[in-house]
N, C-alpha and C positions, 0 to 999 in steps of 0.2 A: 650528668648522670655519675653515679658512684658504683664502686665494685660491689659493696655490701649494703644495699638499701635497708635491710632489717636492722643492721647496727645503726644506721642513720636515724631510723624511727625509734630506736632505743635512746639515742641521743636527744632526739626531739622530746621524748617523755621525760628524760632527765631534766632537760631545760625547762619544761613546763613545771615540773615539781619544784625546781629551784626558784622559779619566777612566781610562784603562787603562796603568799604567806598564809592564807586561809587553809589551803590544802596542807601545807607544812604542819600547821597546828594541829589540824583534825587527824591527819595521817600518822605524822612522826611523833607528836606528843601524846594524843589521845588514843592512837591505834584504831581510829574509825576510818576504815578505808572504803573507798567508793567501790561500787560493784565491778567485779572483774579483777580487783586488786587484792591479793591475799596478804602482801606485806609490803612496806615501803619504809624508808628511813633515810636520813641524810648520809648515813654510811653507805647505802646503796649507790647514790649519786657520786659519792667519793670514789668508790671502788671502780665504777664505770669509767670516770674521767682520769683516774690517777693509776688504777692497776690493770683494768681490762683493755685500755687502749693507750695510745701515745699522746692523747689529746693534751694532757697536763704538761708532758714534757716537751713535746714538739709537734704542735697542732699542724704545721706545714706538711709533715710527713703523712698526715691523714688526708691531704687533699687528693680527691679522686677515688679514695678508699671509702671514707664515710662522710666526708665534708667536700663541698664542690670547689671552693675558691679561697682566695687569700683573705677575702673580706670575713668569710666564715671562720677561717682559721684565726684571725685576729680577734673576732668576737668570742670565741672559745677561749683563747688566751686570756682575755679580760676577765672571763668568768673564774678561771683558775687562779688568776692573780688575786682577785677578790677573796676567794676561798683561803688562799694562802695567807692573806693578811689577817683573816679570822683566826686561822691556826697560829699565827705568831702571837696573837693576844691570848687565846684560850688553850692552846695546845691541840692535840689530836684525839684526847680521850674525854672531851666534855660531853654533855648530854646533848641531844637534838635541841631541847628546850633552852639550854644555855646558848647554843649557837644561834638559834633564830631570835633570841631575845637580845643578842649582843649589839653594841652600837655599830659595829662594822657590818652586820648582816644585811642592812639595806643596800649596801654596795653589791653583795652577792645577787640579790633579788633584781636590782636594776641591770646588772651585767647579763644575767641569764635572760631577763626579759628582752633585752636588745639583741642578744644572739639568737633567741627563738624568733624574733621578728625578722632578723637577716635571713634566717634559714627558711622561713615561711614565705618570704618574699621571693627567694630563688625558686622555690617549689612553685609559687603562683606564677612566676614568669615563665618556668618551664611548661606548666599547665597551659598557659596562654599561648605559647609557641605550638604545642601539641594541637590545641584547638585551631590555631590558624592554618597548621598544616592540614588538618582534616577538613576545614572550610576551603582551602585551596585545592585539595584533592576533590572535594565535592564539586567545586566550581568546575574543575577540569573534567570531572566525570560528566557533568551535565552538558559541556561543550562537546565532548566526544560523543556522548549519546545523541545530541542534535545533529552532529556531523554524520553519524552512522545512519540515522533516520533520513536525513537528506540524500545520502548516498544510495540507500536503499530505494528511495523514491525515484531517483534518477536512473537507476538500474532498471526499475519497472518501467519507466517512460521509455528508455532505450529499447527494452525487451519489446514493448508494444509497438514501436516504430519498426523494428526488425521484423516482428510477426506480420505487420501490415505489408512491409516492403516485400517479404517473402510471398504473401498471398496474392499481391499485386502481379509479381512477375510469373506466377504459375498459370 
């Protein structure tokens, strides 16, 4: 679990946009946004990774805050390193179209895709654990329910024996 799950969701959205070339072309170049998205650009992803969080500078510092572990930190570092290499070639003032058409952009897309998969894997693993916990809890609930029913039946039997014994002695 992380301290700021909404920021984690924003990170996941950032990684989704960085890992999807078709989305980048439609949204960032053609300004054709999917429903629910009013605006998006490469600049938005950069601001989130470099300005709004410590992810580009020190992803380890975000463990427990918006990322879960060192594996996620390393995968985010790889995304930022790939972006830095593109910036080394094109600078920070190029158009989104120039960035996504650059020879180094595939490294950004691949790193973002790997980071997204790592984070989804952790989420999936956590959801499986929650499901296992609920299944285990359900199992124990059934056992306790059966035990309670058995105890109630025994109590009724004991009560019947006591009632017969009382009427016999009278």
